[in-house]
N, C-alpha and C positions, 0 to 999 in steps of 0.2 A: 407570526404577526404580533406586534406589540399592542396591548390594550391601553386605554387611557389610564387605567389604574397602574399599570406597569411603568408607563412613562412618568406619571406623577411621582411614583416612588423613587425612580431614578433621580429626578430633579430634587426632591425633598431630602434625599440622603446624601446628596453631593454638595461639595463646597469648592472643589478645584476642578478645572478643565484644562487639559493640554490640547491645544489646537494645532494639529499637524498639518503643515501647509499654509499656516497663517501668513498672509501678505501684509507688508507695511503700507500698501497703497489703500487709501481710505475708500475707494470706490469698489474694491473687490469684495465678493460675498463673505469670504473668511473674516475680513476685518470688521465688516458690518455685524456679523454674528457674534464675534468675540467681544466687540465693544458693547453690544446689547447684554451679553452675559455679565460683563463687568458691572454694568449699570444696574444689574439685578442681584448683585451681591456675590458673584462667583469670582474666585481668583483664577486668572487665565495665565497659562504658561505657553508662550509662543514656541513652536517647534518648526524650524525651517533652517536647514544647513546654509542656505544662501545668505541669510542675514546673520546667523550665529558666527560665521567666520569673521565678520567685520564688527562683532560686538554690538550690533544694532539692538536697540530696545524697540519693542512694538507695544503700543498702548501702555507705556511706562514700565513694562516688564522685560527682563533680560530674555533674549531669544536663545534657545538651545538647538543643537544640531540633531539630537535624538531624544527620545523619551528616557533613555538610560542616564542622561546627564542631569535630569531634573532632581534637585536635592530635597524635594518635598513629596508628600503623598499626592497622588493623582487619582481622582475619582472617575472622571469621564475622559476618555481619549476620543476627541472629535476629529474625524479624518476628512480633510479637504484635499484628497489626492485621487489619481485615477484608480479604478477598481483593481487593476493588475498590480498596483503598488501596495495594496493594503496588507497582504499576508505578513510581511516582516514587521509591520507596525503592530499588527495583532499579537505577534510573538513577543514584541517588546512590552505591549500592554499587559500581557500575562506575567511577564518577567518582573515588572515593577509592582504588580499587585493592584492594578487598576480595578475598579468595580464595573466599568461599562466601556464597551467599544461601540462608538457611534459613527456610522458611515453616512456622510451627508447626502443630500439629494443627488441622484445620478451615480452614486457609488454603491456597488453591489458585488461584494466578493463573498461568495458562499463558503469557500474554504476558511476564510478569516472568521466568518460568522460561526461556523462549526467549531473552530479552534477555541474561540472566546467562550462559547457556551459550554463546551466540554471542560474548560478550565474554571467554570463557575461564574464567569462574568455575564452581566446582562449584555445583550447585543441588539443594536438597532441599525437597520439598513435603509437607505434611500429616504431619509427624513432630515429636515433641517432643525437644529436645536433651537434656533431663534423662533421659527414658526411654531414649533411644538410647545415651547415654553409659553409663548404669547397665547396660543390657543387654549392651553390648559389653565393658565393663571390670569388671563385677561390681557388686553393690550394688542390683540391682533387687528391690524388695519392694513391698508395698502401701502403705507410708507415703507419703501424699500422692497416691496414685493413685486409690484407691477408698475413702477414709475419709469422704467427704462433708464434710470440713473444708476442703479446697482446692476451690474452685469457680470456674468461668468466669462464673457468673451474678452480676450485680451485686445487692447487697442492696437490697431494696425499701424 
């Protein structure tokens, strides 16, 4: 379990965030969280093979197919993928020397958590970076949290 002090340390020591599974669609939770982090001074690296193949930029940043392609240091690897997809992402996070593996709300891969921790990374599971940042540093409100505008459900 992560304490407020641990989460605060992660945010204060980090400057770059690779968002794995970042969508270019403004109404998706990954886009909302990444934009929030950008607005609070973090450099965001989109990681999504679907967009990388067409050289799409998301939030003004080049999109990469994997963590291994990012040419800069990554502090936090923020994962918006199914729990069963996280282990290879955790392996790449270790390989690139990231400081933290962050599994978003609803994402809980214990094996990836163990791998990250054994490699010396901080590891957070089942929490949202946007919500935790806002809760720790001010700015938490219902905008985007319970408005029914932001949704994890794909449109039919």
